[in-house]
C-alpha positions in Angstrom: 0.0 0.0 0.0 1.2 3.6 -0.5 3.2 5.0 2.3 2.1 8.6 3.0 5.1 10.8 3.7 5.1 13.8 6.1 2.7 16.5 4.9 3.0 20.3 4.6 1.4 22.2 7.4 -1.6 23.1 5.3 -2.4 19.4 5.0 -1.7 18.4 8.6 -5.2 19.0 9.9 -6.6 17.0 7.0 -4.3 14.1 7.8 -5.3 14.2 11.4 -8.9 14.0 10.5 -8.1 10.9 8.5 -6.3 9.4 11.4 -9.3 9.9 13.6 -11.5 8.0 11.1 -10.0 4.6 11.6 -7.1 3.2 13.6 -4.8 1.4 11.2 -3.4 -1.8 12.7 0.4 -2.0 13.2 0.8 -5.1 11.1 -0.6 -5.7 7.6 -1.8 -9.2 8.7 -4.0 -7.7 11.3 -6.1 -5.8 8.7 -9.5 -7.3 7.8 -9.3 -9.6 4.7 -12.2 -9.4 2.2 -12.4 -12.3 -0.3 -13.6 -11.1 -3.7 -14.5 -13.4 -6.5 -15.6 -12.1 -10.0 -16.7 -14.3 -12.8 -16.3 -12.2 -16.0 -16.7 -15.1 -18.5 -20.3 -14.3 -19.6 -19.3 -12.3 -22.7 -22.6 -12.6 -24.6 -24.7 -11.0 -21.9 -21.9 -8.8 -20.5 -22.8 -9.8 -16.9 -20.1 -10.1 -14.2 -21.1 -12.3 -11.2 -19.6 -11.0 -7.9 -19.2 -12.7 -4.6 -17.7 -11.2 -1.5 -16.9 -12.7 1.9 -16.4 -10.0 4.5 -15.4 -10.3 8.2 -17.9 -8.4 10.4 -18.9 -7.9 14.0 -22.5 -8.3 15.2 -24.7 -5.3 15.3 -25.5 -2.4 12.9 -23.2 -2.2 9.9 -23.0 0.0 6.9 -21.5 -1.0 3.6 -20.4 1.4 0.9 -20.3 1.1 -2.9 -17.3 3.3 -4.2 -18.4 6.7 -5.3 -15.4 9.0 -5.7 -13.1 7.2 -8.1 -9.4 8.5 -8.2 -8.7 10.1 -11.6 -12.3 10.8 -12.4 -12.4 14.0 -10.3 -16.2 13.4 -9.7 -18.6 11.1 -7.9 -18.9 8.6 -10.8 -19.1 5.2 -9.2 -21.7 3.3 -11.4 -24.0 2.1 -8.7 -26.9 2.1 -11.2 -25.1 -0.9 -13.0 -25.3 -3.3 -10.1 -28.4 -5.6 -9.5 -29.4 -8.7 -7.5 -27.8 -7.7 -4.3 -28.1 -10.5 -1.7 -26.5 -10.5 1.8 -26.4 -13.6 4.0 -24.6 -15.3 6.8 -24.4 -19.0 7.4 -27.1 -19.5 4.8 -29.5 -17.1 6.4 -30.6 -14.0 4.4 -29.9 -10.6 6.0 -32.2 -7.7 5.0 -30.6 -4.5 3.7 -31.9 -1.0 3.2 -30.4 1.9 1.3 -29.7 5.1 3.2 -32.3 7.8 2.5 -29.7 10.5 1.9 -26.6 8.5 0.6 -27.6 6.2 -2.2 -24.1 4.5 -2.0 -24.7 3.3 1.6 -26.4 0.1 2.5 -27.5 -0.5 6.1 -27.8 -3.9 7.7 -27.9 -5.5 11.2 -25.5 -8.4 11.7 -27.0 -11.1 13.9 -25.3 -12.2 17.1 -22.7 -14.8 16.6 -22.1 -13.9 12.9 -18.4 -13.1 12.0 -18.6 -13.3 8.2 -21.0 -12.0 5.5 -21.6 -13.5 2.1 -22.5 -10.8 -0.4 -23.5 -11.5 -4.0 -24.6 -9.2 -6.8 -24.3 -8.8 -10.6 -22.4 -6.1 -12.3 -24.2 -5.3 -15.6 -21.5 -4.1 -17.9 -22.9 -1.7 -20.5 -23.9 -3.4 -23.8 -23.8 -0.1 -25.7 -22.2 3.4 -25.1 -25.6 5.0 -24.3 -25.5 3.0 -21.0 -22.0 4.0 -20.0 -18.5 2.9 -20.8 -18.3 -0.2 -22.9 -15.6 -2.2 -21.2 -16.6 -5.8 -22.0 -16.9 -7.1 -25.5 -16.7 -10.4 -27.3 -12.9 -10.0 -27.5 -11.8 -7.9 -24.5 -12.4 -6.9 -20.9 -11.4 -4.1 -18.5 -11.8 -5.1 -14.9 -12.0 -2.0 -12.8 -12.3 -3.4 -9.2 -14.2 -0.4 -7.8 -17.2 -1.5 -10.0 -17.5 -4.9 -8.2 -17.0 -3.9 -4.6 -18.8 -3.2 -1.4 -16.6 -2.4 1.6 -17.2 -1.4 5.3 -18.2 2.2 5.7 -16.0 4.7 7.5 -12.9 2.5 7.1 -9.8 3.8 5.3 -9.0 2.1 2.0 -5.5 1.2 3.2 -6.9 -0.4 6.4 -8.6 -3.2 4.5 -7.0 -6.1 2.6 -8.6 -7.8 -0.3 -7.8 -11.2 -1.9 -9.2 -11.0 -5.4 -10.0 -13.9 -7.8 -11.0 -13.4 -11.4 -12.4 -15.8 -13.9 -11.7 -15.0 -17.5 -12.9 -16.7 -20.7 -10.8 -19.7 -21.6 -7.4 -19.0 -23.3 -7.5 -15.3 -22.8 -4.4 -13.4 -21.8 -4.2 -10.4 -19.5 -2.1 -7.5 -18.2 -2.1 -5.8 -14.8 0.2 -4.3 -12.2 -1.2 -6.9 -9.6 0.9 -9.8 -8.4 -0.5 -13.1 -9.5 -0.4 -15.7 -6.7 -1.7 -18.7 -8.6 -4.1 -20.0 -11.3 -6.6 -22.6 -10.0 -9.3 -24.2 -12.1 -9.0 -21.5 -14.7 -9.3 -18.7 -12.1 -6.6 -16.0 -11.5 -5.8 -15.7 -7.8 -4.1 -12.4 -6.9 -2.0 -11.8 -3.8 -3.8 -10.2 -0.9 -3.3 -6.4 -0.8 -4.7 -3.2 0.5 -8.0 -2.2 -1.0 -6.4 1.1 -2.2 -3.8 -0.9 -4.2 -6.4 -3.2 -5.7 -8.6 -0.4 -6.9 -5.5 1.3 -8.3 -4.6 -1.9 -10.3 -7.2 -2.7 -13.0 -6.9 -5.8 -15.3 -7.0 -5.7 -19.1 -7.7 -9.1 -20.7 -8.4 -10.2 -24.2 -8.7 -12.9 -26.8 -6.0 -11.2 -28.9 -3.2 -9.9 -26.6 0.4 -9.0 -26.9 3.0 -7.7 -24.3 5.9 -5.5 -25.4 8.8 -4.9 -23.0 9.7 -1.2 -23.3 12.4 -1.1 -20.6 13.9 -3.9 -18.5 15.7 -1.9 -15.9 15.2 -2.2 -12.2 11.8 -0.5 -12.5 10.7 -2.2 -15.8 8.0 -0.7 -18.1 5.8 -2.8 -20.4 3.1 -2.2 -22.9 0.2 -4.7 -22.7 -2.1 -4.5 -25.7 -5.5 -6.1 -26.5 -7.2 -5.7 -29.9 -10.3 -6.5 -31.9 -8.2 -8.4 -34.5 -4.8 -10.1 -34.2 -3.3 -8.1 -37.0 -3.8 -4.9 -35.0 -1.1 -6.2 -32.6 1.5 -6.1 -35.3 3.4 -3.0 -34.0 5.5 -1.0 -36.4 9.2 -0.6 -35.5 8.8 3.2 -35.4 5.9 3.0 -33.0 7.7 0.7 -30.6 10.8 2.8 -30.7 8.7 5.9 -30.0 7.2 4.2 -26.9 10.6 3.2 -25.7 11.8 6.7 -26.3 8.8 8.0 -24.2 10.1 6.1 -21.2 13.6 7.5 -21.6 12.4 11.0 -22.2 10.2 10.9 -19.1 13.3 9.8 -17.1 15.1 12.9 -18.4 12.3 15.2 -17.2 11.4 13.6 -13.8 14.3 11.5 -12.8 13.8 8.4 -10.6 10.7 6.3 -11.4 8.2 6.3 -8.4 7.2 2.7 -9.0 8.6 -0.8 -8.8 7.2 -1.6 -12.3 4.8 0.0 -14.7 2.2 -1.6 -17.1 0.6 0.4 -19.9 -2.8 -1.3 -20.5 -4.0 -0.5 -24.0 -7.1 -1.4 -25.9 -7.2 -1.0 -29.7 -10.8 -1.2 -30.7 -13.7 0.3 -32.6 -16.3 -1.0 -30.1 -14.5 -0.9 -26.7 -14.9 2.6 -25.3 -11.9 4.9 -25.4 -10.4 5.8 -22.1 -7.4 7.4 -20.4 -7.1 6.8 -16.6 -4.1 6.9 -14.5 -2.8 4.6 -11.8 0.4 4.5 -9.8 1.9 1.5 -11.5 -0.3 1.2 -14.6 -2.7 3.1 -16.8 -5.9 2.3 -18.7 -5.9 3.5 -22.3 -8.2 2.9 -25.2 -7.7 4.3 -28.7 -7.9 3.7 -32.5 -7.6 0.2 -33.8 -4.6 1.0 -36.0 -2.7 2.9 -33.4 0.1 0.4 -32.9 0.8 0.0 -36.6 1.2 3.7 -37.0 -1.6 3.8 -39.5 -4.3 5.5 -37.5 -5.0 9.1 -36.6 -2.1 10.8 -34.8 -4.2 13.2 -32.7 -4.5 10.7 -29.9 -0.8 10.0 -29.7 -0.4 12.1 -26.5 -2.7 9.7 -24.6 -0.1 7.3 -23.3 2.4 10.1 -22.5 -0.4 11.8 -20.5 -1.2 8.8 -18.4 2.4 7.9 -17.9 3.3 11.3 -16.6 0.6 10.8 -14.0 2.8 8.3 -12.3 4.7 11.3 -11.1 2.1 14.1 -11.3 -1.0 13.1 -9.4 0.0 9.7 -8.1 3.5 10.0 -6.5 3.0 13.7 -5.8 -0.7 14.3 -5.2 -2.5 17.6 -4.6 -4.1 18.0 -1.1 -7.8 17.5 -1.6 -7.5 14.7 -4.2 -6.1 12.3 -1.5 -9.0 11.0 0.6 -9.2 8.2 3.2 -11.6 6.1 1.1 -13.9 6.2 -2.0 -16.9 7.9 -0.4 -15.2 11.1 0.9 -15.7 14.0 -1.6 -12.5 15.1 -3.3 -11.5 18.7 -3.8 -10.4 19.7 -7.3 -8.8 23.1 -6.8 -5.3 22.0 -7.9 -6.4 20.1 -11.1 -4.6 22.9 -13.1 -1.5 21.2 -11.8 -2.7 17.6 -11.7 -4.2 17.6 -15.2 -3.0 20.9 -16.7 0.7 20.3 -16.1 0.3 16.6 -17.0 -1.2 17.6 -20.4 1.7 20.0 -21.0 4.2 17.3 -20.4 2.1 14.9 -22.6 2.4 17.3 -25.5 6.1 17.8 -24.9 6.9 14.1 -24.5 4.8 13.1 -27.5 7.0 15.4 -29.6 10.3 14.5 -27.9 9.7 10.8 -28.2 8.6 10.8 -31.8 5.0 9.9 -31.2 4.4 13.2 -33.0 6.6 14.7 -35.7 7.6 18.3 -35.1 5.1 19.5 -37.7 2.3 17.5 -36.1 3.1 18.9 -32.7 3.0 22.4 -34.0 -0.4 21.8 -35.7 -1.8 20.3 -32.5 -0.6 23.3 -30.5 -2.0 25.7 -33.1 -5.4 24.2 -32.9 -5.3 24.3 -29.1 -4.4 28.0 -28.9 -6.9 28.8 -31.7 -9.6 27.0 -29.8 -9.2 29.1 -26.7 -8.7 32.3 -28.6 -12.3 31.8 -30.0 -13.9 30.3 -26.9 -16.2 33.0 -25.6 -16.9 31.2 -22.4 -13.6 32.6 -21.2 -15.4 35.9 -20.9 -17.4 34.8 -17.9 -15.9 31.6 -16.6 -12.3 31.5 -15.4 -9.9 28.6 -16.1 -9.7 28.0 -12.4 -13.5 27.4 -12.2 -13.3 24.7 -14.8 -11.6 22.3 -12.4 -15.0 21.6 -11.0 -16.4 20.5 -14.3 -16.5 16.8 -13.5 -18.9 17.6 -10.6 -20.9 20.3 -12.4 -21.3 18.0 -15.5 -22.7 15.3 -13.3 -24.7 13.5 -16.1 -21.7 13.4 -18.5 -23.9 14.3 -21.5 -23.0 16.5 -24.5 -23.3 20.3 -24.1 -25.5 22.3 -26.5 -23.0 25.3 -26.4 -19.7 23.8 -25.4 -17.5 26.8 -26.0 -19.8 29.1 -24.1 -20.5 26.8 -21.2 -16.9 25.7 -21.0 -15.9 22.2 -20.0 -12.8 20.2 -18.9 -10.6 23.1 -20.1 -8.2 22.7 -17.2 -6.6 20.0 -19.4 -5.8 21.7 -22.7 -6.0 25.4 -21.6 -4.1 24.3 -18.4 -1.3 23.0 -20.7 -1.1 26.5 -22.3 -0.7 28.0 -18.8 2.3 25.8 -18.2 3.7 26.7 -21.7 3.7 30.3 -20.5 5.4 29.3 -17.2 8.1 27.3 -19.1 8.7 30.1 -21.6 8.9 32.7 -18.7 11.5 30.6 -16.9 13.6 30.4 -20.0 13.3 34.1 -20.7 14.2 35.2 -17.2 17.1 32.8 -17.0 18.3 33.5 -20.6 17.9 29.9 -21.4 19.8 28.4 -18.5 16.8 27.0 -16.8 13.4 25.6 -17.7 10.3 23.8 -16.4 12.3 20.6 -16.8 14.5 21.7 -13.9 11.4 22.4 -11.8 10.0 19.0 -12.6 13.3 17.2 -11.8 13.4 18.9 -8.3 9.7 18.8 -7.5 9.1 15.1 -8.4 12.5 13.9 -7.0 12.8 11.1 -4.5 10.5 8.5 -6.1 11.3 4.8 -5.6 9.7 1.4 -5.7 7.8 1.9 -2.5 5.0 3.8 -4.3 5.0 6.4 -1.5 2.6 9.3 -1.9 3.6 12.9 -1.2 0.9 15.5 -0.9 1.4 19.1 -2.0 -0.3 22.5 -1.8 -0.5 25.5 -4.1 2.2 27.2 -2.0 4.5 24.2 -2.6 4.1 24.7 -6.4 5.0 28.4 -6.2 8.0 27.6 -3.9 9.3 25.0 -6.4 9.2 27.6 -9.2 10.8 30.2 -7.0 13.6 27.8 -6.1 14.5 27.3 -9.8 13.9 30.8 -11.1 13.0 33.8 -8.8 9.9 35.7 -9.8 6.4 36.6 -8.6 5.0 33.2 -9.6 1.8 33.5 -7.5 0.8 36.7 -9.4 1.9 35.2 -12.7 -0.2 32.1 -12.4 -3.2 33.5 -10.5 -3.6 36.2 -13.1 -4.0 33.5 -15.7 -6.1 31.1 -13.6 -8.6 33.5 -12.1 -9.1 36.4 -14.5 -11.8 36.0 -17.1 -10.5 36.3 -20.6 -7.0 35.8 -19.3 -4.3 36.3 -21.9 -3.0 33.2 -23.7 0.5 34.5 -24.0 2.6 31.4 -23.6 2.9 30.9 -27.4 4.1 34.4 -27.9 6.5 34.1 -25.0 7.9 31.0 -26.7 8.6 33.0 -29.9 5.6 32.0 -32.0 2.1 33.3 -33.0 -1.1 32.0 -34.5 -2.0 32.8 -38.1 -5.0 31.7 -40.1 -5.1 30.8 -43.8 -6.8 28.5 -46.2 -4.2 25.7 -45.8 -5.8 22.8 -43.8 -4.4 22.3 -40.3 -3.0 18.7 -40.1 -4.5 18.1 -36.6 -7.9 19.3 -37.6 -7.8 17.3 -40.8 -6.7 14.2 -38.9 -9.6 14.6 -36.4 -12.1 15.2 -39.2 -11.0 11.9 -40.9 -11.2 9.9 -37.7 -14.5 11.4 -36.5 -16.4 11.6 -39.8 -17.1 15.3 -39.7 -16.1 18.6 -41.3 -14.8 21.4 -39.1 -15.4 25.1 -40.1 -15.0 26.4 -36.6 -12.6 29.2 -37.6 -14.6 30.4 -40.6 -18.4 29.9 -40.5 -18.2 28.8 -36.8 -19.6 25.3 -37.0 -18.9 21.6 -37.5 -21.1 19.1 -39.3 -21.1 15.3 -39.7 -21.0 13.7 -43.1 -24.8 13.9 -43.4 -24.9 17.6 -42.6 -26.0 17.4 -39.0 -24.5 20.3 -37.0 -22.4 19.0 -34.2 -21.3 22.3 -32.8 -21.8 26.1 -33.3 -19.2 28.6 -32.0 -20.8 31.2 -29.8 -21.1 34.6 -31.6 -19.7 33.2 -34.8 -21.3 34.0 -38.2 -23.3 30.7 -37.9 -24.5 31.7 -34.5 -25.5 35.2 -35.6 -27.5 33.6 -38.4 -29.5 31.5 -35.9 -27.9 28.0 -36.3 -27.7 25.6 -33.4 -26.3 22.1 -32.6 -28.4 19.1 -33.9 -29.9 21.1 -36.8 -29.7 19.4 -40.2 -28.3 21.4 -43.1 -30.5 20.1 -46.0 -29.2 22.3 -48.8 -26.5 24.8 -49.7 -27.4 27.6 -52.1 -30.3 25.6 -53.4 -28.5 22.3 -53.8 -28.5 19.2 -51.6 -25.9 19.4 -48.8 -22.4 18.0 -49.2 -19.2 19.1 -47.5 -17.7 19.9 -50.9 -20.7 22.2 -51.8 -20.4 24.0 -48.5 -16.7 24.5 -49.0 -17.3 25.9 -52.5 -20.0 28.2 -51.2 -17.5 29.6 -48.6 -15.0 30.2 -51.4 -17.6 31.7 -53.7 -18.9 34.1 -50.9 -15.3 35.3 -50.5 -15.3 36.3 -54.2 -18.9 37.6 -54.9 -19.5 38.9 -51.3 -23.0 37.3 -51.3 -24.4 35.5 -48.3 -24.4 31.7 -48.1 -28.0 30.4 -48.2 -28.7 27.3 -46.1 -31.9 25.2 -45.9 -32.2 23.8 -42.4 -34.4 21.3 -40.7 -34.7 21.5 -36.9 -37.1 18.8 -35.6 -40.1 19.1 -38.0 -39.4 22.7 -39.0 -37.7 23.9 -42.2 -36.3 27.3 -42.7 -33.8 29.2 -44.9 -31.0 31.2 -43.3 -28.3 33.4 -44.8 -24.8 33.6 -43.4 -23.0 36.8 -44.2 -19.4 35.5 -44.1 -16.9 36.5 -46.7 -13.4 35.6 -45.3 -13.0 32.2 -46.9 -11.6 29.1 -45.4 -9.5 29.7 -42.2 -7.3 27.2 -40.3 -4.8 27.9 -37.6 -1.0 27.5 -37.9 2.1 28.6 -36.0 4.4 31.3 -37.4 7.7 32.5 -35.9 7.8 36.0 -34.5 10.7 37.8 -36.2 13.4 38.9 -33.9 12.2 36.8 -31.0 14.0 33.9 -29.3 12.6 30.5 -30.4 12.0 28.7 -27.1 9.3 26.4 -28.5 11.7 24.4 -30.7 13.9 23.9 -27.7 11.0 22.8 -25.6 9.9 19.9 -27.9 13.4 18.8 -28.9 14.4 15.3 -27.9 16.7 15.0 -24.9 17.9 11.4 -25.4 
């Protein structure tokens, strides 16, 4: 289990409150042991049968289903997907009731003389994406242990041991950071461990599975891949080399690895839901089927770098507020601009340094990111800092009608631009002698195989910056975090600017091809799918002014049936003849004509050097190893 190191003063009171919650036994063997058995072999019906054996004492008892899942930054435990809950002892049924105010708590009364409960239920893994994350298909499975657990209420997650067993379909292979103890009658038996470590160690398993060793040092790193088809596991030499370079480049930035071993868990699929979720010694990833062969879209190539960086940022060093005693204590998200924003910055940098992106691809991705936030009107009313609460605000996880006005999980990408500004400022002030790499190497130093956790505060972040390069870092960062319409000046500080022209942006073009849509966000101000259904409208754009909205169908362009090529020709024609573009729209059962007065042609963002400035950006993304 993670060892929690001494805390800063700001976190001391929080730690003491945790200590009052439960007394942790002095020896690991004294901790209660829960037996967990999951049968995940019912592929056709996507049903996982769960059995738990739990030590108890007679009297009133409360059981919790995990609610606040680390890395989700919101109360996302899928309690709606369990059914058939039965609790018994020595063959006798025990009645349960759900708490009136906490839907994740079950109340029971344990009869006299009973020392162990038998708990059974079914976890109903979604059969389609409209029910939730598709994590069980005919060919692959993601076993997230928090989905198949009940545990004693008000007990810290490191004060409980769990011995887990998992039944997979015959002849499947698997990957996990867990230690396998034995295989008995086709069932995987994992070594007993703290509940916190079990939940932090998912299992990926599949019919078509391949393991690639990326680094075989004292803290080895491996890539475990499952796929829809066996040919998707045929990794190109260039992609394997890029992933090995990723491990080396991360060492250069952060120094010692804060884990005993690390397992990338990667699903390549068109049906298994995409995912990126961090753990201390592994990560869950899901992306395009042709990723490993280097033939798919490149836009997602920062996914594995992002989750790998979390081993240091968010797992080894964890913001106060995101560390809680168990999975039913609310988390505080105030420092997600570090936890996720800085992680995404390093993901972009490491994707470029490792070769997962070419220099041109990295520039085009960055151009799109900056352009996106230049045009995002929601920045006029909602600060970057406020977006750290989006996971809780967006409790139903449904698409937004006006995403750029409402704002969303902007602390990821816009947060990365904040750290670009910090990096460029350090380089300017030090005349190139120091950079954010130096801050990272100092701030995340000390990691080892013990998977210790160090908490940090906002003051710790400012102090770390100050130690590397003196400056008023609190004012520098807070002016960008808390002010509405804060300047996105990091790119300019790095010696580059955004320009717009008719040349397609490679990242936008790549995303269009992968997603089956056409993006005119920086011209008309809308995106449409291949059938002309509007998927987004930019707030106060020409399309917005004309009255267009998401989920409206474009039926015709200038009197002819819609196609992307006709809309593009209409944009170019309007640039020449200065006439409005006429669209026939269908919204529900209503048809109407609108005219868009837009005459500036096709516009896509790109980076351009600022004459006479120092080019820090090229240095930032240049390979170190």
